[in-house]
VEXKE-245102 format. One line per field, with one value per residue (C-alpha): residue in three letters; x, y, z. Coordinates in steps of 0.05 Angstrom, whole numbers, plus 5000, padded with zeros to 4 digits. Layout:
resn	(ALA|...)
X	(X|...)
Y	(Y|...)
Z	(Z|...)
This chain:
resn	(MET|THR|ARG|ARG|ASP|LEU|ALA|VAL|ILE|VAL|VAL|ALA|ALA|GLY|ARG|GLY|GLU|ARG|LEU|LYS|ALA|SER|ALA|PRO|LYS|ALA|PHE|VAL|GLN|VAL|ASN|GLY|HIS|THR|ILE|LEU|GLU|HIS|SER|LEU|ALA|PRO|ILE|SER|ASP|LEU|ALA|ASP|LEU|ALA|GLN|VAL|VAL|ILE|ALA|VAL|PRO|GLU|THR|HIS|LEU|ALA|GLU|ALA|THR|GLU|ILE|ALA|ASN|ASP|VAL|LEU|THR|THR|ASP|ALA|ILE|LEU|ASP|VAL|VAL|VAL|GLY|GLY|ASP|THR|ARG|GLN|GLN|SER|ILE|ALA|ASN|ALA|LEU|ALA|VAL|VAL|ASP|ASP|LYS|ILE|GLU|ILE|VAL|LEU|VAL|HIS|ASP|ALA|ALA|ARG|ALA|PHE|ALA|SER|ASN|SER|LEU|PHE|GLU|ARG|VAL|ALA|SER|ALA|VAL|ARG|ALA|THR|GLY|ALA|SER|VAL|ILE|PRO|ALA|LEU|GLU|ILE|ALA|ASP|THR|ILE|LYS|ARG|VAL|SER|GLY|GLU|GLN|VAL|GLN|GLU|THR|VAL|ASP|ARG|SER|SER|LEU|ARG|SER|ALA|GLN|THR|PRO|GLN|GLY|PHE|MET|ALA|VAL|ASP|LEU|LYS|ARG|ALA|TYR|ALA|ASN|ALA|SER|ASP|ASP|PHE|THR|ASP|ASP|ALA|ALA|LEU|MET|GLN|SER|GLN|GLY|LYS|LYS|VAL|SER|PHE|VAL|ALA|GLY|GLU|VAL|GLU|ALA|ALA|LYS|ILE|THR|THR|PRO|GLU|ASP|LEU|VAL|GLY|VAL|LEU|SER|ARG|LEU|ASN|GLY|PRO|GLY|ARG|THR|GLY|ILE|GLY|VAL|ASP|VAL|HIS|ARG|PHE|SER|THR|ASP|GLN|SER|LYS|LYS|LEU|PHE|LEU|GLY|THR|ILE|GLU|TRP|PRO|ASP|TYR|PRO|ALA|LEU|GLU|GLY|HIS|SER|ASP|GLY|ASP|ALA|VAL|SER|HIS|ALA|LEU|VAL|ASP|ALA|LEU|LEU|SER|ALA|ALA|GLY|LEU|GLY|ASP|ILE|GLY|SER|ASN|PHE|GLY|VAL|ASP|ARG|PRO|GLU|PHE|ALA|GLY|ALA|ASN|GLY|SER|VAL|PHE|LEU|THR|GLU|THR|VAL|ARG|MET|VAL|HIS|GLU|ALA|GLY|TYR|ASP|ILE|VAL|ASN|ALA|SER|VAL|GLN|ILE|VAL|GLY|ASN|ARG|PRO|LYS|VAL|SER|GLY|ARG|ARG|ALA|GLU|VAL|GLU|ALA|ALA|LEU|THR|LYS|LEU|VAL|GLY|ALA|ALA|VAL|THR|LEU|GLY|ALA|THR|THR|THR|ASP|GLY|LEU|GLY|PHE|LEU|GLY|ASN|ASP|GLU|GLY|VAL|ALA|ALA|VAL|ALA|SER|VAL|LEU|ILE|ILE|LYS|ALA|GLU|GLY|ARG|LEU|GLY|SER)
X	(3138|3190|3231|3293|3328|3351|3416|3439|3511|3524|3578|3624|3696|3690|3746|3696|3756|3699|3664|3719|3711|3763|3746|3716|3658|3613|3652|3632|3578|3497|3466|3506|3506|3551|3529|3538|3492|3433|3445|3437|3380|3323|3354|3337|3264|3263|3223|3260|3331|3376|3449|3485|3552|3581|3651|3688|3768|3810|3826|3746|3731|3730|3689|3645|3626|3616|3568|3531|3518|3498|3442|3420|3370|3363|3401|3425|3491|3533|3605|3646|3691|3751|3727|3774|3805|3725|3655|3658|3719|3680|3616|3649|3698|3626|3595|3648|3615|3546|3516|3504|3429|3416|3366|3361|3411|3398|3462|3452|3503|3519|3525|3452|3438|3362|3338|3273|3259|3198|3250|3282|3221|3202|3252|3262|3188|3195|3263|3212|3156|3203|3263|3304|3348|3306|3329|3290|3297|3271|3236|3292|3257|3307|3317|3372|3421|3471|3529|3605|3659|3619|3557|3490|3476|3404|3353|3350|3267|3281|3205|3251|3304|3314|3365|3382|3384|3404|3385|3388|3360|3378|3377|3432|3462|3445|3490|3549|3552|3558|3606|3652|3646|3666|3708|3708|3689|3619|3589|3530|3518|3451|3502|3543|3482|3448|3533|3521|3452|3401|3342|3337|3277|3250|3202|3198|3261|3255|3283|3297|3358|3390|3468|3517|3579|3592|3589|3527|3498|3499|3471|3414|3400|3402|3361|3298|3320|3323|3296|3337|3413|3436|3499|3540|3604|3662|3718|3788|3843|3911|3975|4035|4088|4151|4169|4222|4210|4139|4113|4071|4006|3940|3902|3924|3999|4063|4080|4161|4201|4141|4131|4085|4012|4002|3949|3924|3925|3977|3930|3910|3854|3846|3821|3785|3747|3719|3708|3662|3632|3610|3590|3547|3510|3485|3467|3525|3559|3621|3701|3702|3643|3664|3742|3755|3828|3812|3820|3903|3885|3887|3945|3987|3936|3942|3870|3864|3845|3784|3764|3759|3719|3675|3650|3640|3593|3556|3555|3518|3467|3452|3472|3520|3564|3554|3613|3663|3697|3755|3791|3857|3864|3928|4001|4031|4037|4029|3976|3976|4029|4001|3941|3917|3961|3909|3849|3866|3878|3814|3777|3790|3783|3723|3703|3665|3701|3734|3763|3820|3827|3864|3861|3884|3868|3902|3948|3889|3883|3930|3931|3954|4008|4031|4016|3979|3927|3849|3813|3736|3697|3632|3602|3541|3509|3441|3397|3423|3355|3358|3324|3365|3314|3254)
Y	(1777|1725|1727|1701|1674|1601|1578|1506|1475|1434|1382|1348|1345|1270|1230|1176|1122|1071|1087|1072|1122|1152|1226|1256|1226|1294|1295|1224|1226|1185|1191|1244|1283|1290|1281|1346|1367|1325|1347|1421|1423|1401|1473|1523|1521|1530|1574|1628|1600|1670|1635|1571|1540|1484|1450|1417|1396|1443|1414|1419|1491|1517|1460|1459|1530|1516|1467|1510|1575|1516|1482|1538|1576|1629|1693|1676|1688|1625|1606|1548|1530|1493|1430|1402|1330|1306|1319|1372|1408|1418|1442|1485|1522|1529|1564|1614|1646|1638|1704|1737|1751|1675|1649|1568|1534|1462|1418|1371|1316|1310|1235|1240|1263|1249|1271|1310|1383|1368|1339|1406|1439|1392|1401|1473|1484|1442|1482|1542|1520|1500|1539|1476|1420|1376|1316|1265|1193|1125|1073|1009|0946|0897|0856|0886|0852|0864|0835|0824|0783|0732|0730|0749|0786|0801|0835|0902|0939|0970|1008|1058|1065|1110|1115|1184|1230|1301|1362|1368|1436|1484|1549|1581|1619|1545|1508|1569|1556|1490|1482|1538|1497|1425|1382|1321|1298|1265|1233|1288|1357|1324|1283|1352|1390|1330|1328|1400|1389|1412|1372|1339|1325|1291|1287|1236|1220|1187|1128|1164|1205|1141|1155|1140|1112|1038|1015|0971|1036|1062|1003|1014|1086|1069|1014|1061|1115|1082|1006|0944|0935|0902|0847|0826|0780|0777|0718|0734|0681|0692|0653|0675|0698|0669|0748|0780|0841|0848|0866|0841|0880|0865|0915|0974|0961|0937|0874|0869|0801|0765|0741|0776|0753|0742|0784|0839|0890|0882|0815|0846|0793|0832|0894|0861|0815|0874|0913|0854|0846|0930|0918|0851|0887|0945|0905|0936|0875|0845|0875|0837|0869|0929|0928|0871|0842|0879|0938|0965|1022|0979|0943|0936|0980|0979|0959|1028|1052|0995|1016|1085|1080|1020|1061|1128|1080|1051|1123|1144|1082|1105|1073|1082|1038|1015|0971|0910|0851|0813|0745|0725|0651|0623|0602|0674|0733|0736|0786|0806|0846|0899|0885|0951|0985|0949|0967|1042|1039|1002|1042|1110|1082|1054|1112|1054|1013|0955|0902|0838|0772|0715|0637|0573|0522|0466|0439|0426|0449|0498|0551|0499|0479|0557|0570|0632|0670|0675|0732|0731|0798|0822|0885|0911|0978|1013|1059|1126|1174|1230|1258|1326|1383|1328)
Z	(5210|5210|5278|5241|5295|5279|5260|5228|5244|5199|5215|5155|5178|5176|5150|5135|5145|5165|5104|5063|5009|4969|4999|5067|5085|5069|4996|4977|4915|4929|4880|4835|4893|4949|5024|5047|4986|5008|5080|5062|5017|5070|5102|5051|5060|5149|5177|5218|5183|5198|5187|5171|5193|5163|5195|5136|5132|5124|5046|5035|5047|4976|4949|5008|4994|4927|4941|4992|4952|4897|4949|4992|4960|5021|5042|5105|5126|5106|5140|5128|5180|5184|5235|5292|5308|5329|5329|5395|5364|5298|5329|5378|5319|5282|5352|5352|5295|5302|5313|5384|5351|5349|5402|5380|5348|5309|5300|5243|5229|5151|5150|5169|5104|5081|5144|5123|5123|5174|5226|5223|5233|5289|5334|5319|5338|5406|5429|5415|5456|5515|5516|5528|5485|5438|5396|5351|5372|5343|5392|5386|5354|5370|5435|5477|5519|5571|5571|5602|5557|5522|5570|5568|5632|5625|5574|5585|5576|5512|5524|5560|5511|5441|5392|5385|5323|5289|5283|5353|5378|5434|5459|5429|5500|5532|5480|5485|5549|5556|5510|5540|5614|5570|5602|5574|5502|5472|5429|5425|5445|5487|5542|5528|5563|5606|5642|5661|5697|5637|5618|5546|5512|5451|5387|5343|5293|5230|5201|5138|5178|5195|5200|5137|5174|5137|5067|5104|5122|5058|5013|5074|5050|4970|4977|5004|4968|4895|4913|4916|4881|4819|4829|4783|4768|4726|4712|4681|4672|4644|4637|4661|4604|4583|4555|4611|4583|4599|4674|4722|4737|4774|4805|4764|4808|4783|4825|4813|4818|4785|4706|4669|4645|4575|4549|4484|4542|4611|4624|4692|4713|4766|4739|4677|4729|4756|4702|4671|4743|4740|4658|4682|4735|4687|4633|4594|4564|4577|4569|4509|4470|4485|4496|4445|4424|4351|4374|4377|4421|4473|4464|4531|4571|4641|4673|4693|4620|4627|4691|4683|4618|4650|4715|4673|4634|4697|4716|4647|4653|4711|4765|4829|4847|4922|4938|4900|4922|4882|4895|4864|4856|4838|4884|4864|4871|4948|4967|5035|5036|4982|4993|5016|4963|4917|4950|4957|4879|4858|4899|4877|4808|4819|4875|4917|4973|4939|4976|4957|4974|4952|4952|4922|4884|4939|4878|4833|4763|4712|4778|4830|4772|4773|4700|4714|4755|4759|4788|4810|4822|4843|4849|4879|4830|4848|4807|4822|4828|4878|4931|4928|4907|4920)
């Protein structure tokens, strides 16, 4: 007979600032599904599952509830709560609604979206067998150095070190008591338990449970799931216009006090280079073959029009966009004051981190003579194949 005494808390309240995404981390899409969806997928089949509690930003309560109802194929109780300013506060909010009949609690970071069902089961079984706290952990492959300032002090014996992962498992009564008595903020629940004299053991972790924190982490996860990515390069050049009634647009943003760029559309060299890079990476031709000057509907069109359609085409071709970089080449406009604004606008349109740089030709050529602006873009895309439901 099933005991039904297990609860899983999924922490999904992080803003994801280091991921440089346009949404909170758990709601960023990977392979056509949000990170939250992927993280919930292995939970439904857990033995003894009685309750799932998800901590999310207040702005995403409804979305998280809808996602959970779609993904969780279980009759376990579902609660979605507002997360706190820290991970520990989010878990405290989640613990507050854990049913008093629950004996074992697993706490899992949604950012470790590709942890397997077997990892959850391994941790839960160890907690049940020992009646104590258990975490999954990986051996450390790199040589570890202890440093001070810029000086290496010593080489640390890595045989006694492990890299902690989630889900971490606890007896519910012990975890609730530890949170009630917490006097400091800890980076994981095992550290909180140890601060109050509790023993923590570990089971083997797994590489697939790597945490997604930065764009580089996302590239690594996607590479393991889908194989190597594809890169694309795009270049666009436009001369400055003498028509003072026209406006300058770069990166879809208007730049007052600068002359416009000539072009069939708005002459946005940044957006056009980015479009070409995306099309090139996906093998979809170039901006001319897809949005040619013979198409009157694109006369004067803002760069966002081309980017929106290009992103749709890339996704339709079966790819996810990992990140992109664009460099403006020319004497003007000065980019530094509006870099963040352009990056935010492009990141929102592309659905992945876009960075912007600028340089000059040191006075050489038509760009050095201040006759126009060029832009060079590079992108990384990766085949979109699921793990959800696999």
